MARSE-702610 format. One record per residue: residue number from 1; residue in one letter; x, y, z of N, C-alpha, C in turn. Coordinates in Angstrom, 3 decimals, always signed. Layout:
REM MARSE-702610
<node NUM,'A',<X,Y,Z>,<X,Y,Z>,<X,Y,Z>> ...
This chain:
REM MARSE-702610
<node 1,'M',<-0.327,-18.950,-1.950>,<-0.334,-17.239,-1.624>,<+1.178,-17.336,-0.649>> <node 2,'S',<+1.915,-17.855,-1.077>,<+3.289,-18.310,-0.080>,<+4.776,-17.354,-0.440>> <node 3,'E',<+4.135,-16.038,-1.015>,<+5.026,-15.080,-1.333>,<+5.854,-15.057,-0.449>> <node 4,'T',<+7.257,-14.684,-1.205>,<+8.303,-14.219,+0.302>,<+9.335,-13.280,+0.022>> <node 5,'Y',<+9.277,-11.969,+1.059>,<+10.000,-10.984,+0.628>,<+10.949,-10.802,+1.779>> <node 6,'S',<+12.609,-10.557,+1.232>,<+13.241,-10.102,+2.610>,<+12.883,-8.849,+3.387>> <node 7,'D',<+13.460,-9.180,+4.548>,<+12.999,-7.994,+5.560>,<+14.009,-6.578,+5.295>> <node 8,'A',<+14.875,-6.718,+4.268>,<+15.469,-5.894,+3.898>,<+14.813,-5.594,+2.654>> <node 9,'F',<+14.349,-5.749,+1.504>,<+13.610,-5.670,+0.451>,<+12.035,-4.744,+1.477>> <node 10,'L',<+11.833,-5.248,+2.383>,<+10.270,-4.716,+2.837>,<+10.536,-3.303,+3.414>> <node 11,'R',<+11.652,-3.237,+4.430>,<+12.187,-2.260,+4.688>,<+12.721,-1.271,+3.713>> <node 12,'G',<+13.124,-1.688,+2.993>,<+13.781,-0.647,+1.829>,<+12.354,+0.173,+1.359>> <node 13,'V',<+11.415,-0.848,+0.781>,<+10.405,-0.277,+0.084>,<+9.575,+0.910,+0.904>> <node 14,'L',<+9.658,+0.407,+2.469>,<+8.582,+1.587,+3.237>,<+9.432,+2.906,+3.469>> <node 15,'Q',<+10.827,+2.733,+3.411>,<+11.401,+3.644,+3.681>,<+11.865,+4.646,+2.864>> <node 16,'R',<+11.788,+4.111,+1.360>,<+12.186,+5.089,+0.393>,<+10.302,+5.677,+0.195>> <node 17,'T',<+9.413,+5.012,+0.224>,<+8.083,+5.424,+0.157>,<+7.616,+6.430,+0.881>> <node 18,'R',<+7.219,+7.761,+0.372>,<+6.447,+8.779,+1.013>,<+4.825,+9.141,+0.572>> <node 19,'V',<+4.436,+8.866,-0.621>,<+3.186,+9.009,-1.198>,<+2.525,+7.637,-1.671>> <node 20,'I',<+1.486,+7.366,-0.946>,<+0.610,+5.794,-1.031>,<-0.481,+6.274,-1.512>> <node 21,'A',<-0.991,+5.705,-2.539>,<-2.517,+5.836,-3.286>,<-3.040,+4.605,-2.494>> <node 22,'V',<-4.228,+4.759,-2.143>,<-5.332,+3.452,-1.296>,<-6.484,+3.099,-2.310>> <node 23,'V',<-6.367,+2.230,-3.050>,<-6.907,+1.910,-3.742>,<-8.534,+0.998,-2.976>> <node 24,'G',<-9.585,+1.375,-3.124>,<-10.281,+0.738,-2.212>,<-10.490,+1.360,-0.657>> <node 25,'V',<-10.071,+2.139,-0.531>,<-10.022,+2.920,+0.765>,<-11.730,+2.945,+1.085>> <node 26,'S',<-11.808,+2.720,+1.981>,<-13.594,+2.826,+3.109>,<-13.194,+4.184,+4.066>> <node 27,'M',<-14.620,+4.573,+4.164>,<-14.650,+6.157,+5.103>,<-15.106,+5.592,+6.454>> <node 28,'N',<-15.434,+3.868,+6.241>,<-15.675,+3.211,+7.529>,<-15.007,+3.272,+8.661>> <node 29,'P',<-14.721,+3.625,+9.696>,<-13.631,+3.639,+10.538>,<-13.296,+1.835,+10.936>> <node 30,'V',<-14.301,+0.870,+11.147>,<-14.012,-0.245,+11.289>,<-13.688,-1.169,+10.206>> <node 31,'R',<-13.491,-0.630,+9.118>,<-12.620,-1.563,+7.892>,<-11.421,-1.367,+7.611>> <node 32,'P',<-10.948,-2.605,+7.463>,<-9.308,-2.398,+7.334>,<-8.862,-1.622,+6.755>> <node 33,'S',<-9.383,-1.193,+5.535>,<-8.297,-0.416,+4.451>,<-8.446,+1.186,+4.902>> <node 34,'Y',<-9.599,+1.455,+5.837>,<-9.528,+2.614,+6.671>,<-8.467,+2.545,+7.632>> <node 35,'Y',<-8.626,+1.330,+8.611>,<-7.371,+1.988,+9.725>,<-6.109,+1.596,+9.001>> <node 36,'V',<-5.666,+0.879,+7.889>,<-4.811,+0.812,+7.943>,<-3.898,+2.156,+7.136>> <node 37,'A',<-4.863,+2.504,+6.458>,<-4.890,+4.024,+5.319>,<-4.694,+5.166,+6.784>> <node 38,'R',<-5.415,+5.076,+7.828>,<-5.240,+6.151,+8.265>,<-3.695,+6.106,+9.231>> <node 39,'Y',<-3.024,+4.642,+9.777>,<-2.439,+4.390,+10.386>,<-0.915,+4.782,+9.424>> <node 40,'L',<-1.144,+4.688,+8.484>,<+0.002,+5.034,+7.223>,<+0.363,+6.820,+7.575>> <node 41,'A',<-1.047,+7.296,+7.297>,<-0.722,+8.570,+7.169>,<-0.786,+9.214,+8.799>> <node 42,'L',<-0.666,+8.347,+9.677>,<-0.412,+8.622,+11.331>,<+1.579,+8.601,+11.087>> <node 43,'K',<+1.764,+7.729,+10.369>,<+3.322,+7.556,+10.393>,<+4.391,+8.292,+9.836>> <node 44,'G',<+3.396,+9.560,+8.815>,<+3.846,+10.568,+8.255>,<+3.820,+10.485,+6.644>> <node 45,'F',<+3.198,+9.333,+6.098>,<+3.071,+9.164,+4.875>,<+1.893,+10.225,+4.198>> <node 46,'T',<+1.945,+10.070,+3.012>,<+0.592,+10.915,+2.541>,<+0.064,+10.208,+1.849>> <node 47,'V',<-0.948,+10.018,+2.322>,<-2.108,+8.853,+1.756>,<-3.141,+9.424,+1.211>> <node 48,'I',<-3.471,+9.211,-0.379>,<-4.227,+9.840,-1.410>,<-5.233,+8.374,-1.573>> <node 49,'P',<-6.905,+8.449,-0.894>,<-7.798,+7.610,-0.855>,<-8.001,+7.738,-2.379>> <node 50,'V',<-8.530,+6.310,-2.484>,<-8.950,+5.958,-4.243>,<-10.320,+5.208,-4.181>> <node 51,'N',<-11.607,+5.825,-4.055>,<-12.569,+5.106,-4.151>,<-13.805,+5.549,-4.913>> <node 52,'P',<-14.081,+5.053,-6.143>,<-15.249,+6.079,-6.454>,<-16.747,+6.426,-5.993>> <node 53,'G',<-16.613,+5.663,-5.324>,<-18.156,+5.719,-4.477>,<-17.568,+7.049,-3.360>> <node 54,'H',<-16.640,+7.310,-3.189>,<-16.663,+8.339,-2.183>,<-15.720,+9.461,-2.690>> <node 55,'A',<-15.732,+9.498,-4.003>,<-14.802,+10.649,-4.706>,<-15.395,+12.295,-4.441>> <node 56,'G',<-14.673,+13.302,-4.184>,<-15.093,+14.359,-3.822>,<-14.952,+14.827,-1.949>> <node 57,'K',<-15.181,+13.436,-1.509>,<-15.062,+13.521,+0.005>,<-13.466,+13.726,+0.415>> <node 58,'V',<-13.209,+14.126,+1.702>,<-12.069,+14.387,+2.368>,<-12.041,+13.524,+3.272>> <node 59,'L',<-10.330,+12.598,+3.181>,<-10.348,+11.323,+4.146>,<-8.728,+11.654,+4.648>> <node 60,'F',<-8.618,+11.718,+5.770>,<-7.005,+12.292,+6.160>,<-6.355,+13.187,+5.596>> <node 61,'G',<-7.233,+14.298,+5.232>,<-6.771,+15.620,+4.885>,<-6.480,+15.649,+3.145>> <node 62,'Q',<-7.041,+14.573,+2.701>,<-6.871,+14.296,+0.967>,<-8.115,+14.439,+0.475>> <node 63,'T',<-8.429,+14.585,-0.701>,<-9.529,+14.583,-1.313>,<-9.753,+12.880,-1.953>> <node 64,'V',<-10.518,+12.496,-1.848>,<-11.056,+11.329,-2.319>,<-11.078,+11.239,-3.590>> <node 65,'R',<-10.088,+10.032,-4.627>,<-10.195,+10.368,-5.847>,<-11.004,+9.233,-6.510>> <node 66,'A',<-11.297,+9.200,-7.718>,<-12.855,+8.653,-8.031>,<-11.647,+7.093,-8.580>> <node 67,'D',<-10.034,+7.308,-9.089>,<-9.490,+6.690,-9.878>,<-7.851,+7.041,-10.130>> <node 68,'L',<-7.255,+6.182,-10.199>,<-5.823,+6.653,-10.252>,<-5.441,+7.379,-11.004>> <node 69,'S',<-6.077,+7.702,-11.966>,<-5.870,+8.729,-13.256>,<-6.214,+9.734,-12.612>> <node 70,'A',<-6.782,+10.174,-11.604>,<-7.022,+11.718,-11.025>,<-6.323,+12.240,-10.496>> <node 71,'I',<-5.378,+11.282,-9.885>,<-4.089,+11.703,-9.206>,<-2.936,+12.591,-9.960>> <node 72,'E',<-2.774,+14.224,-9.592>,<-1.837,+14.476,-10.184>,<-0.351,+14.461,-9.862>> <node 73,'E',<-0.583,+14.445,-8.273>,<+1.125,+14.356,-7.949>,<+1.525,+13.056,-7.973>> <node 74,'P',<+3.147,+13.282,-7.848>,<+3.826,+11.921,-7.656>,<+3.061,+11.121,-7.023>> <node 75,'V',<+3.056,+9.581,-7.058>,<+3.048,+8.357,-6.399>,<+4.019,+7.507,-6.009>> <node 76,'D',<+4.319,+7.019,-5.142>,<+5.666,+6.015,-5.228>,<+4.956,+5.018,-4.764>> <node 77,'M',<+3.834,+4.524,-4.076>,<+3.250,+3.200,-3.903>,<+1.755,+3.292,-3.816>> <node 78,'V',<+1.187,+1.999,-4.716>,<-0.566,+1.959,-4.734>,<-0.514,+0.646,-3.876>> <node 79,'D',<-1.233,+0.676,-2.673>,<-1.528,-0.059,-1.903>,<-2.902,-0.562,-2.691>> <node 80,'I',<-3.458,-1.898,-2.588>,<-4.736,-2.018,-3.269>,<-5.413,-2.895,-2.186>> <node 81,'F',<-6.405,-2.481,-1.785>,<-7.581,-3.070,-1.322>,<-8.582,-3.598,-2.359>> <node 82,'R',<-8.540,-4.211,-3.114>,<-9.709,-4.774,-3.977>,<-9.293,-6.676,-3.972>> <node 83,'R',<-10.473,-7.046,-4.491>,<-10.082,-8.526,-4.736>,<-9.299,-8.796,-5.769>> <node 84,'S',<-8.809,-9.759,-5.924>,<-7.256,-10.170,-6.839>,<-7.916,-10.020,-8.229>> <node 85,'E',<-9.359,-10.220,-8.649>,<-9.710,-10.355,-9.864>,<-9.787,-8.900,-10.400>> <node 86,'F',<-9.545,-7.916,-9.598>,<-9.635,-6.452,-10.290>,<-8.056,-5.980,-10.313>> <node 87,'V',<-7.330,-6.592,-9.752>,<-5.606,-6.502,-9.808>,<-5.536,-5.895,-11.192>> <node 88,'P',<-6.033,-6.531,-12.253>,<-5.015,-6.246,-13.307>,<-5.264,-4.782,-14.100>> <node 89,'D',<-6.789,-4.167,-13.777>,<-7.057,-3.255,-14.539>,<-6.563,-1.783,-13.419>> <node 90,'I',<-6.327,-2.473,-12.233>,<-5.704,-1.406,-11.313>,<-4.236,-1.098,-11.804>> <node 91,'V',<-3.463,-2.137,-11.892>,<-2.183,-2.352,-12.195>,<-2.102,-1.575,-13.401>> <node 92,'D',<-2.990,-1.807,-14.415>,<-2.963,-0.967,-15.940>,<-3.181,+0.583,-15.447>> <node 93,'D',<-4.095,+0.800,-14.704>,<-3.937,+2.098,-14.682>,<-3.187,+2.948,-13.823>> <node 94,'A',<-2.461,+2.211,-13.287>,<-1.080,+2.742,-12.231>,<-0.146,+2.836,-13.019>> <node 95,'L',<+0.287,+1.839,-13.698>,<+1.304,+2.138,-14.743>,<+1.412,+3.254,-15.560>> <node 96,'E',<-0.367,+3.319,-16.460>,<-0.520,+4.267,-17.368>,<-0.499,+5.855,-16.724>> <node 97,'S',<-1.035,+5.823,-15.486>,<-1.329,+7.254,-15.025>,<-0.456,+7.764,-14.125>> <node 98,'L',<+0.569,+6.940,-13.296>,<+1.682,+7.487,-12.303>,<+2.998,+6.813,-12.888>> <node 99,'P',<+3.583,+8.091,-13.518>,<+4.802,+7.866,-13.675>,<+6.493,+7.665,-13.266>> <node 100,'D',<+5.726,+8.193,-11.768>,<+6.807,+8.296,-10.708>,<+6.855,+7.038,-9.816>> <node 101,'L',<+5.524,+5.826,-10.441>,<+5.224,+4.632,-9.393>,<+6.654,+3.603,-9.120>> <node 102,'R',<+6.673,+3.439,-7.862>,<+8.228,+2.740,-7.609>,<+7.648,+0.938,-7.160>> <node 103,'T',<+6.241,+0.862,-6.249>,<+5.844,+0.047,-6.010>,<+4.280,-0.814,-5.999>> <node 104,'I',<+4.194,-1.799,-6.043>,<+2.367,-2.322,-6.458>,<+2.342,-3.103,-4.965>> <node 105,'W',<+1.553,-2.723,-4.318>,<+1.543,-3.428,-2.853>,<-0.100,-4.307,-2.792>> <node 106,'M',<-0.283,-5.595,-2.713>,<-1.442,-6.115,-2.571>,<-1.577,-6.775,-1.259>> <node 107,'Q',<-3.246,-6.161,-0.794>,<-3.047,-6.430,+0.522>,<-2.997,-7.841,+0.995>> <node 108,'I',<-3.356,-8.541,+2.232>,<-3.415,-10.058,+2.338>,<-4.414,-10.252,+1.859>> <node 109,'G',<-4.370,-11.435,+1.298>,<-5.440,-11.998,+0.739>,<-5.631,-11.494,-1.110>> <node 110,'V',<-4.735,-10.835,-1.368>,<-4.766,-10.125,-2.835>,<-3.477,-10.650,-3.583>> <node 111,'S',<-3.332,-11.047,-4.467>,<-2.387,-11.591,-5.443>,<-2.811,-11.650,-6.907>> <node 112,'H',<-2.213,-11.381,-7.663>,<-2.291,-11.651,-9.273>,<-0.971,-11.759,-9.860>> <node 113,'E',<-0.323,-13.034,-10.284>,<+1.090,-12.756,-10.690>,<+1.146,-12.555,-12.130>> <node 114,'A',<+0.181,-12.412,-13.121>,<+0.313,-11.912,-14.250>,<+0.796,-10.449,-14.091>> <node 115,'A',<-0.525,-9.863,-13.154>,<-0.699,-8.365,-12.927>,<+1.224,-7.794,-12.644>> <node 116,'A',<+1.551,-8.793,-11.848>,<+2.620,-8.464,-10.735>,<+3.878,-8.488,-11.935>> <node 117,'E',<+3.819,-9.500,-12.860>,<+4.716,-9.580,-13.994>,<+4.533,-8.405,-14.735>> <node 118,'T',<+3.621,-7.672,-14.928>,<+3.168,-6.777,-15.811>,<+3.871,-5.481,-15.227>> <node 119,'A',<+4.034,-5.469,-14.229>,<+4.413,-4.256,-13.211>,<+5.811,-4.436,-13.386>> <node 120,'R',<+6.047,-5.822,-12.834>,<+7.894,-5.689,-12.521>,<+8.366,-5.614,-14.225>> <node 121,'A',<+7.996,-5.915,-15.343>,<+8.400,-5.513,-16.660>,<+8.602,-4.594,-16.706>> <node 122,'R',<+7.843,-3.129,-15.911>,<+8.317,-1.763,-16.367>,<+9.114,-1.036,-15.144>> <node 123,'G',<+9.767,-2.401,-14.543>,<+10.699,-1.633,-13.302>,<+9.668,-1.353,-11.806>> <node 124,'V',<+8.595,-1.807,-11.752>,<+8.085,-1.614,-10.585>,<+7.905,-2.492,-9.572>> <node 125,'D',<+8.424,-2.624,-8.584>,<+8.472,-3.545,-7.282>,<+6.992,-3.841,-7.230>> <node 126,'V',<+6.656,-5.083,-6.652>,<+5.380,-5.654,-6.268>,<+5.809,-6.748,-5.057>> <node 127,'I',<+4.471,-5.969,-4.316>,<+4.446,-7.248,-3.154>,<+3.128,-7.529,-2.992>> <node 128,'M',<+2.539,-8.926,-2.663>,<+1.338,-9.520,-2.953>,<+1.055,-9.674,-1.444>> <node 129,'N',<+0.052,-10.114,-1.090>,<-0.261,-10.841,-0.096>,<+0.231,-10.332,+1.407>> <node 130,'R',<+0.074,-9.473,+1.451>,<+0.790,-8.408,+2.744>,<+0.371,-7.226,+2.686>> <node 131,'C',<+0.600,-6.831,+4.213>,<-0.073,-5.359,+4.647>,<+1.087,-4.791,+4.853>> <node 132,'P',<+1.214,-3.335,+4.352>,<+2.281,-2.420,+4.874>,<+2.196,-2.104,+6.281>> <node 133,'K',<+0.798,-1.862,+6.969>,<+0.853,-1.457,+8.289>,<+1.545,-2.554,+9.404>> <node 134,'I',<+1.067,-3.528,+8.902>,<+1.640,-5.085,+9.663>,<+3.368,-5.014,+9.449>> <node 135,'E',<+3.740,-4.863,+8.211>,<+5.081,-5.015,+7.847>,<+6.134,-3.730,+8.850>> <node 136,'Y',<+5.395,-2.725,+8.491>,<+5.800,-0.988,+9.220>,<+6.140,-1.854,+10.795>> <node 137,'Q',<+5.133,-2.358,+11.242>,<+4.974,-2.610,+12.736>,<+6.160,-3.695,+13.052>> <node 138,'R',<+6.608,-4.134,+12.323>,<+7.025,-6.064,+12.677>,<+8.784,-5.158,+12.146>> <node 139,'L',<+8.607,-4.377,+11.415>,<+10.033,-4.069,+10.964>,<+10.980,-2.863,+11.912>> <node 140,'F',<+9.802,-2.000,+12.328>,<+10.030,-0.940,+12.742>,<+10.078,-1.056,+14.375>> <node 141,'G',<+9.880,-1.842,+14.969>,<+9.745,-2.257,+16.312>,<+8.307,-2.120,+16.772>> <node 142,'E',<+7.416,-1.842,+16.205>,<+6.522,-1.482,+17.062>,<+5.347,-2.771,+17.511>> <node 143,'L',<+5.731,-3.763,+17.170>,<+4.863,-5.013,+17.535>,<+5.406,-5.479,+18.671>> <node 144,'R',<+6.780,-5.066,+18.592>,<+7.445,-5.757,+20.045>,<+6.631,-5.090,+21.434>> <node 145,'M',<+6.329,-3.888,+21.090>,<+6.173,-3.520,+22.174>,<+4.500,-4.063,+22.526>> <node 146,'G',<+4.241,-4.846,+21.411>,<+2.444,-5.497,+22.164>,<+2.968,-6.680,+22.860>> <node 147,'G',<+4.085,-6.805,+22.809>,<+4.462,-8.295,+22.701>,<+4.548,-9.499,+21.975>> <node 148,'F',<+4.760,-9.138,+20.676>,<+4.799,-9.891,+19.684>,<+6.305,-10.305,+19.290>> <node 149,'N',<+6.744,-11.613,+19.068>,<+8.119,-11.692,+18.711>,<+8.413,-11.322,+17.223>> <node 150,'T',<+8.975,-10.828,+16.702>,<+8.703,-10.255,+15.094>,<+10.082,-10.899,+14.692>> <node 151,'G',<+11.007,-11.409,+15.364>,<+12.353,-12.023,+14.617>,<+13.263,-11.060,+14.326>> <node 152,'V',<+12.694,-9.618,+14.388>,<+13.971,-8.670,+14.225>,<+14.428,-8.269,+15.528>> <node 153,'I',<+16.087,-8.272,+15.167>,<+16.710,-7.891,+16.571>,<+17.165,-6.605,+16.615>> <node 154,'S',<+16.872,-5.703,+17.651>,<+17.139,-4.360,+17.599>,<+17.405,-4.304,+18.996>> <node 155,'S',<+18.379,-2.974,+19.390>,<+18.724,-2.684,+20.751>,<+17.908,-1.329,+21.068>> <node 156,'K',<+17.031,-1.336,+20.174>,<+15.846,-0.065,+20.349>,<+14.845,-0.629,+21.365>> <node 157,'L',<+14.450,+0.026,+22.417>,<+13.620,+0.131,+23.218>,<+12.027,+0.494,+22.874>> 
């Protein structure tokens, strides 16, 4: 899992994205899927939680959906917090249900090259084995505040 993406590509994806469907989000605040989704919501993204076990509940001001086909509003990005073997079905559902989809993002430890190729063939960008929260913090200066060397040079304090 050594996928490489340029900083410009990742920054562009994050800058153009407004609505993110987070598949596999947890209602438990100590789970990574919860705090990543919460962080993205706090950064101004509209986060639509997707988890059949919590459908109908409210999280981050949005009703939890059972699956991607239950989303009626335009979605820019699907962030996948499920094991890699579930990715093909999620990608197929996303491509079928979300006509405005521009990005499939698979979390750290999640990748599926065949599903990625299916999405790319439909003009959808794919990022695997990365976290949008970490990339946002790294690319937009927040990790530097914590003392991390992000490799991104900026005059912004």
